[in-house]
N, C-alpha and C positions, 0 to 999 in steps of 0.2 A: 487088699483094702487100701483106700486112698489115704495118703499121708498128708495130714493137714499142714505139716511143716513146709511143704512145697509152696503153699499159698503164702505162708508167713514170710518165706524167704524169696518170694517172687521179686525179680530185679526190675522194679519200676523205673529206676534211674536209667538203666540201659534202654528200656523200651521208649521212654519219653525222649531221650536223646536222639534215638533213631527216627522216631516220628517227627521230631522237629526238623532234622536234617532233610528227611524225605519231603516234608511239607514245604519247606523253603525251595527245594528242588522243583516241585510241581508248580509252584507260583512262578518260578524262574522260567520253566518251560512254557507257561502261558504267555509270558512276555516275549520269549524268543520266537514263538510261532503264531503270535496273534494276527500277523498280517499275511499268514499263509492261507491258500485256499483250503478250507477245512472239509474233510470228508464226513462220513457218518459219525465217526468218533474222533474228536480232536486229540492231538498228541498228549496234551496234559491230562486228559481224562483217561487215555490208555495207560499212562504212567500210574495214575491213581488206581486203576484196576489191577495193574501188576503189583502195586504196593499192597493192596488188599489181599491178593492171592499169596503174596510173599508172607504176609502176617499170618494167614491161615496155615501155611506150610510150617512157619516158625513155631506156631502153637502145637502143631502135630509133632514136630521134632522134640518139643519140651515134654511131651507125654511119656516118652521112652527114656529110661535111665541111660545116660550117655555111655556108661561103662559097657553096655551090651553092644555098642556100635563097633568096638574094637574087633568083635568077632565077625562083623560084616564088612570090615575095611577092605579086605582083599576082593570080596564080591563086588563092592562098589567100584573099586579100581578096574576090575575086569569088565564091568558093564561100561564104564567110561571109555576104556580102550576099544571095546566093541563099537561104541557109537562113533568114535573117531575113525575107525576103519570104514564104517558105513559112509561117513562124510567123504572119505578119500575116494570111494567108488561111486556113490550115488548122491553126493551132496549137491546143494543148490549153489551155483556160481553167481556172485555179485561183484561187480567192479574188479574183475580179474582174480578174485579169491573165492575158494570153495570152503565155506565154513558152516553152512547151515543144513539142517535136515528139514525138509518140507513135509509136515504131517497133514497138509490140506487146510486145516483150520488154524494152524499155528506153525511158526518156524522156531526151531530150537538150535542153540549153538553149543554142542557138546564140549568145546574147549573151555567154556566157562564152568561147566559142571565138574570137569576133571580136577579143578582146583580144590574142591571140597574132598574129592576122592583122595588126592595126594595128601591133604591135611590129615585125613583119617588114617591113611596107611602109615605115614611117617610118625604120627602120634603113637600108633601101635608099636612100630619098630623101636622107636626111641625109648618108650616106656618099659620095654622088656630087656633093654641092654644097659648094663651098668659099667661105665668106663670112668672111674674116678679121676684118672689122669687126663682125660679127654680123648677124643677119637684121633687115632693115627690115620694117615692116608690109606693104609691097607684095610682099615676097618670100614671104609666107605663104599666098598665095592657093591654091597647089596642095595643101599639107598641109591647109589648111582645107577644101577641097572633099572630099578623101578622108575627112576626119573627119566632115564634116557628114552624109553619107549614112547611115552606120551609127547615128549618134546619133539622128537623126530616126526611124529604124526602131525603135530600142530604146525611145525615148520613147513611141512609139505603143503599146507592149505593155500597159500602161506599166511602165517599170522605171527610175526616176530614179537609184537607187543605182548600177546598172551603167553608166548614161550618164555619171554623174560620174566613175566609175573610168576609163572609156575616155578621157575628156577629160583627166583628170589625168595618165594615163600618157603621152599624146601631148605635153602641155605640158611634162612633165618632160624628155622627150627633146629638145624644142626648146630648153629652158633650157640643157641640157648642150651643145647644138650652138652656142649663143651667140645672145643677143638684144640689140639695141641698147636703150639706155635709153628712147628714145622709144617703141619697140615695147612694152616692158614697161608703160609708162604707158598706151598705147592699149589694150592687152589688159586692164589693170585697169579702165579705164573701160568697156570692152565687157562685162566680167564684171558690173559693178555695174548697168549698164543692162539686161543680159539677166536678171539676177536680179530686178530691179524689175518688168520687163515680164512675166517668166516666171511671176510669181505668178498672173496672170490666166489663164495657160494650164495651170495645175496642176489635177489632179483634186481633188475635194473631200477625199478621204482623205489626199492629200498635204498639203493645206493644214492638215488636222487634225493631222497629224504635226508640222508646224512650230509650230502653236499649242501643242501638247502639249509640245514641246521648250522653249518659252518659259515655260510654266506648267503642268507636269504635274499639280500638285495641284488644278487647276480641275476635273478629271474623274478622280478617283483610282480609280474602279471601272470606268471606260470606257477612253477613249483614253490616259489617263495610267498605266494599270495596268502595262503592260510595263516602262516605264522606272523606275517607283517600285519595283517588285519587284526589278528588276535592281540598283538602287542599294542596296536593303536587303541583297541577297545579297552584293554586293561589300563593303559596310561591315561586315556582321556577321562576316566572316571574321577580322577582327582581325589580330593580328601573326602568329600561327602557324596560323590556320585551325581549323575544327571537326573536321577529320579526314575521311579517305576514307569515303564513303557516309554521312556524318553531317550534311550540309548540309540544314537544315530547308526552305529555299526550294525546293530541287529535289526532295528526297525526299517532301515533303508537297504537291508539285505547285502551289506558289504561283507559280513562275517559268515563264511561257510560253516557247515556242520555245527551250527550254534545250539542245536538241541542235544548233541551227543558229545563229541570230543571237546568242543569249545563252549560248553554251557557255562563254565566258570567265567569266561571272558564277558559274556552277557551280564552276569551278576556283577562283575567288577566295574563295568561301565555304568551301570545303573545305581549301584550302592557305594561305590568308591572304596577308599582305604578303610574307613570305619566298618562298612558292611563286610568287607573281606576279612578284616581282623576278627570280627565276631564269628564269622563262618569258620575260620581256621581254628579259633579257640574251641568251637564245638567239636570239630574233628579231633583236635588235640585231646579234649576231654574223653572222646570215644576211645582213642587209642590208650590213654592212661587207664580208663576203666577196664578195658580188655586185659591189660597187664595186671591190674588189681584182682580181677577174677582169676587169672592164671595163678597168682601168688597164693590165693586162698583155696585153690583146688584141693580136694581131699585125697587125690592120688596122682601119680605121674602121668597117666593117660589123659586125665582132665587138664593137667597143667599144659602138656604139649598141644592138646586140642585147642585150648584157649590161645596159646602162643601162635599157633598156625592161623587161626581165624583173624587175630589181631594183626598179624603180618600181612594177611591178604588185604585188609583195609588200609594199612599203613602204606604199602608199596603202591597201591592204586592211587591213593591221595598224592603221594610224593611225585610219582611219574606223571600223572595228569597235570598237576600244577606246574611242574618244571617244563612240561611240554608246551603249555599255553603261553608261557612267558619267555620261551625261546632258550631255556637252559638244557633241554633235551630234544632230540629229533621227534617229529610227530609219528607216533607208533600206534595210535588208535586205542589208547587205554582210557576207559570211561572214569569219571569221578563217581565213586560209590554213593548210592542213594540219591544222586543229584542229576547225573546225565541220563538221557532217555535210553531205555533198553530193557526189554522184558526178561531175557535170560539173565542178564547182569543183575537186575533187581532181585529176582528170585534167588540167585546164587548168594547174593549178599544177605538176604533175609534168612536163608538156611544157616549162614554163618552166625547171624544174630541169634537164631534159635539154639545153636550149639553153645554159644556163650551163655545164654540164659540157662540152659540145661546144666552146665557146669556150675554156674553161680547158685542155682536153686538147690543143688544136691551137695553143696560143700559140707554140710553137716553129717552126711552119710559116710560110713566107713565100711 
């Protein structure tokens, strides 16, 4: 029988926040691509279609009690790994990277979907383990194994940005579960050693991105062009911005990838400091509300599920914004609900559906 309390506890605050962010993103995409030769379906309309599809999927996610998902976590993980293996052998190559599966009528990026699978799996693992004193380094062998397999497959594509996102999401969930001080020290040492040795395993274009991050002016018309134009766009917006459709960097096509990685740069140029402040406050509210949902969860699995989804949003926001203003290398991480991308939008909306699910069923025990 349908429980009426689900309707009463429906999280309208979360839904309206998400719709507002996505709506602003679609308007921004319209501005970013208005001078492009438009095909049958303009970019901003495609994004609206993906948003509608994501809302439908989020609604379907809400229909099932999230506590049953812990029994499907391993299956979701194995499906995700299988799709990553398919990409490795039969994926579609674009700009030197093989990240997509071509289904004829649509391209999907399994490395995006694996984020949700990792969240489900880690939520199940952490909800079943009680370590009051915090995890020791020896206790992390099982989460480390589950994390290592997808990260290696994603690195092979290569996709350093998504690899970093998956690791950061998993580490955030572990931190909330509790880590001993010695464990944190060992993980920090491991990160430093991996970073130092990883330099030799990077592809040349990835090394170029890091060198460009350190000194973008060394090649202003080549590898440094993206970040230099992005910083010009952000800085030229001033306090109030140049106005809608008035950004010179985007309208005169100086800014590359302005519909994906650098969508925020377009927004900053047109709406200035005030517009950026309001947008960041919206994102801050989204993160705070996700933590609020986690705190009110009725069981440990729901708590860690909400923490994982919130971490996914948080790290995407932080890395993308740091990237477009030159505080991090360009690693191809989209701004959630804002940058163009079908698989990214659907993945984020699945996350929204999971948050709503936990919020709606907080009264059930």
